[in-house]
ZAMAR-319842 format. One record per atom (N, C-alpha, C): residue number from 1; residue in three letters; x, y, z. Coordinates in Angstrom, 3 decimals. Each point is the difference from the previous one (the first is absolute). Example, Ala and Ser with C-alpha at 12.3 -4.5 7.8 and 13.67 -1.06 7.14 Angstrom:
<recs>
REC lumgu zavo        x        y        z
REC     1  ala   13.190   -5.690    7.800
REC     1  ala   -0.890    1.190    0.000
REC     1  ala    0.900    1.200    0.000
REC     2  ser   -0.350    1.050   -0.720
REC     2  ser    0.820    1.190    0.060
REC     2  ser   -0.770    1.090    0.730
</recs>
This chain:
<recs>
REC lumgu zavo        x        y        z
REC     1  val    1.571    8.874   -3.713
REC     1  val   -0.147    1.079    0.922
REC     1  val   -1.430   -0.102    0.664
REC     2  tyr   -0.004    0.131    1.277
REC     2  tyr   -1.271   -0.033    0.748
REC     2  tyr   -0.337    1.371    0.496
REC     3  ile   -0.949    0.617   -0.622
REC     3  ile   -0.409    1.355    0.414
REC     3  ile   -1.488   -0.015    0.232
REC     4  asp   -0.375   -0.376    1.213
REC     4  asp   -1.409    0.015    0.338
REC     4  asp   -0.225    0.577    1.394
REC     5  asp    0.975   -0.119    0.852
REC     5  asp   -0.137    0.481    1.398
REC     5  asp    1.047    1.092    0.266
REC     6  ile   -0.385    0.928    0.835
REC     6  ile    0.951    1.047    0.428
REC     6  ile    0.016   -0.146    1.534
REC     7  val    1.173   -0.189    0.533
REC     7  val    0.123   -0.114    1.452
REC     7  val    0.940    1.142    0.446
REC     8  val   -0.514    0.787    0.982
REC     8  val    0.774    1.130    0.501
REC     8  val    0.360   -0.313    1.466
REC     9  tyr    1.281   -0.080    0.285
REC     9  tyr    0.434   -0.260    1.348
REC     9  tyr    0.579    1.289    0.598
REC    10  ser   -0.320    0.210    1.269
REC    10  ser    0.473    1.157    0.748
REC    10  ser    0.268   -0.442    1.440
REC    11  arg    0.911    0.729    0.665
REC    11  arg    0.289   -0.323    1.375
REC    11  arg   -1.018    0.630    0.962
REC    12  thr   -0.480    1.189   -0.316
REC    12  thr   -0.986    0.692    0.834
REC    12  thr   -1.230    0.414   -0.753
REC    13  phe   -1.040    0.314    0.723
REC    13  phe   -1.227    0.410   -0.563
REC    13  phe    0.227    1.333   -0.865
REC    14  glu    0.704    0.948    0.576
REC    14  glu    0.239    1.199   -0.686
REC    14  glu    0.783   -0.188   -1.297
REC    15  glu    1.001   -0.849    0.053
REC    15  glu    0.765   -0.333   -1.165
REC    15  glu   -0.887   -0.739   -1.030
REC    16  his   -0.888   -0.847    0.470
REC    16  his   -0.892   -0.680   -0.928
REC    16  his   -0.946    0.959   -0.739
REC    17  val   -0.520    0.990    0.698
REC    17  val   -0.856    1.023   -0.666
REC    17  val    0.819    0.666   -1.089
REC    18  thr    1.204    0.382    0.313
REC    18  thr    0.874    0.666   -0.979
REC    18  thr    0.258   -0.931   -1.227
REC    19  his    0.319   -1.253    0.292
REC    19  his    0.258   -0.964   -1.139
REC    19  his   -1.222   -0.209   -0.841
REC    20  leu   -1.169   -0.149    0.644
REC    20  leu   -1.217   -0.177   -0.727
REC    20  leu   -0.332    1.222   -0.892
REC    21  asp    0.215    1.167    0.533
REC    21  asp   -0.233    1.239   -0.788
REC    21  asp    0.860   -0.022   -1.277
REC    22  lys    1.289   -0.319    0.211
REC    22  lys    0.918   -0.025   -1.201
REC    22  lys   -0.410   -1.116   -0.999
REC    23  val   -0.351   -1.215    0.516
REC    23  val   -0.406   -1.053   -0.927
REC    23  val   -1.272    0.348   -0.762
REC    24  leu   -0.968    0.468    0.729
REC    24  leu   -1.309    0.407   -0.611
REC    24  leu    0.165    1.129   -0.991
REC    25  ala    0.901    0.922    0.294
REC    25  ala    0.221    1.113   -0.954
REC    25  ala    0.682   -0.546   -1.297
REC    26  ala    0.894   -0.978    0.149
REC    26  ala    0.649   -0.585   -1.176
REC    26  ala   -0.990   -0.756   -0.811
REC    27  ile   -0.910   -0.740    0.668
REC    27  ile   -1.069   -0.739   -0.668
REC    27  ile   -0.959    0.886   -0.779
REC    28  glu   -0.364    1.111    0.681
REC    28  glu   -0.893    0.939   -0.648
REC    28  glu    0.670    0.650   -1.183
REC    29  glu    1.291    0.340    0.132
REC    29  glu    0.761    0.650   -1.078
REC    29  glu    0.107   -0.943   -1.255
REC    30  ser    0.115   -1.283    0.292
REC    30  ser    0.170   -1.010   -1.011
REC    30  ser   -1.335   -0.427   -0.630
REC    31  lys   -1.101    0.579    0.522
REC    31  lys   -1.372   -0.327   -0.517
REC    31  lys   -0.364   -1.452    0.234
REC    32  ile    0.510   -0.582    1.023
REC    32  ile   -0.357   -1.378    0.379
REC    32  ile   -1.166    0.054    0.871
REC    33  thr   -0.925   -0.902   -0.182
REC    33  thr   -1.221   -0.070    0.840
REC    33  thr    0.092   -1.152    1.000
REC    34  leu   -0.402    0.199    1.182
REC    34  leu   -0.035   -1.026    1.034
REC    34  leu   -1.493   -0.323    0.279
REC    35  ser   -0.164   -1.233    0.497
REC    35  ser   -1.334   -0.424    0.429
REC    35  ser   -0.128    0.206    1.531
REC    36  pro   -0.874    0.920    0.410
REC    36  pro   -0.171    0.204    1.426
REC    36  pro   -0.379   -1.283    0.778
REC    37  lys   -0.785   -0.912   -0.669
REC    37  lys   -0.402   -1.250    0.612
REC    37  lys    1.221   -0.878    0.290
REC    38  lys    1.052    0.109   -0.817
REC    38  lys    1.137   -0.832    0.179
REC    38  lys    1.159    0.680    0.782
REC    39  ser   -0.254    1.232    0.439
REC    39  ser    1.039    0.754    0.756
REC    39  ser   -0.113   -0.243    1.483
REC    40  his    1.116   -0.241    0.620
REC    40  his    0.067   -0.221    1.443
REC    40  his    1.119    0.910    0.553
REC    41  val   -0.316    0.738    1.004
REC    41  val    0.965    0.946    0.569
REC    41  val    0.164   -0.234    1.527
REC    42  gly    1.219    0.017    0.484
REC    42  gly    0.206   -0.019    1.425
REC    42  gly    0.167   -1.405    0.621
REC    43  tyr    0.240   -0.946   -0.820
REC    43  tyr    0.177   -1.395    0.567
REC    43  tyr    1.449   -0.172    0.565
REC    44  gln    0.119   -0.746    1.045
REC    44  gln    1.333   -0.307    0.568
REC    44  gln    0.644   -1.218   -0.645
REC    45  ser   -0.849   -0.851   -0.652
REC    45  ser    0.505   -1.128   -0.793
REC    45  ser   -0.944   -0.264   -1.034
REC    46  leu    0.454   -0.725   -1.052
REC    46  leu   -0.891   -0.374   -1.145
REC    46  leu    0.591   -1.194   -0.697
REC    47  leu   -0.844   -0.692   -0.767
REC    47  leu    0.392   -1.106   -0.798
REC    47  leu    0.291    0.548   -1.428
REC    48  leu    1.157   -0.307   -0.489
REC    48  leu    0.418    0.475   -1.333
REC    48  leu    0.735   -1.143   -0.705
REC    49  leu   -0.604   -0.479   -1.105
REC    49  leu    0.561   -1.104   -0.738
REC    49  leu    0.281   -1.258    0.888
REC    50  gly   -0.938   -0.219    0.880
REC    50  gly    0.107   -1.213    0.869
REC    50  gly    0.942    0.169    1.199
REC    51  gln    0.550    1.189    0.185
REC    51  gln    0.928    0.259    1.135
REC    51  gln   -0.627    0.999    0.909
REC    52  lys    0.231   -0.175    1.339
REC    52  lys   -0.433    1.000    0.920
REC    52  lys    1.054    1.076    0.067
REC    53  val   -0.408    1.250   -0.184
REC    53  val    0.988    1.113    0.034
REC    53  val   -0.403    0.815    1.241
REC    54  ser    0.987    0.273    0.854
REC    54  ser   -0.222    0.838    1.181
REC    54  ser    1.263    0.792    0.312
REC    55  arg   -0.052    0.757    1.068
REC    55  arg    1.232    0.712    0.421
REC    55  arg    1.148   -0.909    0.382
REC    56  leu   -0.316   -1.261    0.258
REC    56  leu    1.024   -0.999    0.355
REC    56  leu    0.622   -0.602   -1.305
REC    57  gly   -0.577    0.257   -1.121
REC    57  gly    0.527   -0.539   -1.306
REC    57  gly   -1.023   -0.915   -0.647
REC    58  leu    0.570   -0.966   -0.802
REC    58  leu   -0.844   -0.995   -0.678
REC    58  leu   -0.113   -1.284    0.785
REC    59  ser   -1.102   -0.641   -0.083
REC    59  ser   -0.147   -1.343    0.592
REC    59  ser   -1.030   -0.738   -0.818
REC    60  thr    0.130   -1.327    0.022
REC    60  thr   -0.944   -0.793   -0.766
REC    60  thr   -1.295   -0.099    0.744
REC    61  his   -1.111    0.158   -0.724
REC    61  his   -1.346   -0.059    0.649
REC    61  his   -0.253   -1.347    0.559
REC    62  lys   -0.669   -0.065    1.181
REC    62  lys   -0.286   -1.265    0.696
REC    62  lys   -0.744   -0.950   -0.882
REC    63  gln   -0.898    0.446   -0.852
REC    63  gln   -0.797   -0.893   -0.809
REC    63  gln    0.899   -0.726   -1.013
REC    64  lys    1.036    0.675   -0.517
REC    64  lys    0.927   -0.689   -0.924
REC    64  lys    0.798   -1.078    0.703
REC    65  ile    0.422    0.326    1.243
REC    65  ile    0.793   -0.945    0.794
REC    65  ile   -0.820   -1.226    0.316
REC    66  glu   -1.261    0.217    0.418
REC    66  glu   -0.891   -1.103    0.325
REC    66  glu   -0.284   -0.874   -1.208
REC    67  ser   -0.182    0.572   -1.177
REC    67  ser   -0.272   -0.779   -1.197
REC    67  ser    1.209   -0.914   -0.355
REC    68  ile    1.143    0.560    0.236
REC    68  ile    1.203   -0.830   -0.301
REC    68  ile    0.218   -1.073    1.012
REC    69  thr   -0.126    0.327    1.308
REC    69  thr    0.218   -0.982    1.047
REC    69  thr   -1.091   -1.064    0.076
REC    70  ser   -1.138    0.236   -0.600
REC    70  ser   -1.118   -0.958    0.043
REC    70  ser    0.037   -0.929   -1.212
REC    71  leu    0.936    0.178   -0.877
REC    71  leu    0.159   -0.845   -1.161
REC    71  leu    0.306   -1.455    0.465
REC    72  lys   -0.623   -0.975   -0.675
REC    72  lys    0.295   -1.386    0.304
REC    72  lys    1.332   -0.399   -0.561
REC    73  glu    0.685   -0.833    0.771
REC    73  glu    1.364   -0.427   -0.473
REC    73  glu   -0.192   -1.011   -1.139
REC    74  pro    0.780    0.211   -1.098
REC    74  pro   -0.100   -0.939   -1.146
REC    74  pro    0.329   -1.404    0.426
REC    75  thr   -0.715   -0.955   -0.533
REC    75  thr    0.269   -1.407    0.369
REC    75  thr    0.560   -0.812   -1.183
REC    76  asn    0.048    0.600   -1.187
REC    76  asn    0.601   -0.674   -1.168
REC    76  asn    0.673    1.028   -0.895
REC    77  val    0.638   -0.554   -1.003
REC    77  val    0.808    0.857   -0.866
REC    77  val   -0.913    1.040   -0.783
REC    78  lys   -1.112   -0.497   -0.426
REC    78  lys   -0.910    0.885   -0.785
REC    78  lys   -0.468    1.144    0.826
REC    79  gln   -0.372   -0.269    1.230
REC    79  gln   -0.463    1.068    0.950
REC    79  gln    1.147    0.981    0.319
REC    80  leu    1.220   -0.541    0.154
REC    80  leu    1.149    0.798    0.200
REC    80  leu    0.273    0.944   -1.169
REC    81  gln   -0.125   -0.534   -1.226
REC    81  gln    0.187    0.838   -1.172
REC    81  gln   -1.059    1.112   -0.079
REC    82  met   -1.257   -0.365    0.409
REC    82  met   -1.008    1.023   -0.088
REC    82  met    0.274    1.066    1.101
REC    83  phe    0.544   -0.395    1.117
REC    83  phe    0.291    0.912    1.101
REC    83  phe    1.088    0.941   -0.418
REC    84  leu    0.999   -0.507   -0.683
REC    84  leu    1.148    0.845   -0.396
REC    84  leu   -0.416    0.918   -1.177
</recs>
């Protein structure tokens, strides 16, 4: 189970404020503490577990794609095995 990030999605600003209020109330009621330094509010997109999350859905981050496409093609069996 991965419980380290909380992402709140809303269609409108007003809906987002309502959602945040409910989430923060539940966190407070559960006696969970958050780090203000690690808290980010109001972003239209974010990176989460290596994926870009936005109102359009999930997409692979450019950096991941570039690292894969820049890999050198294996030239022998040993390199191929390491690649796989």
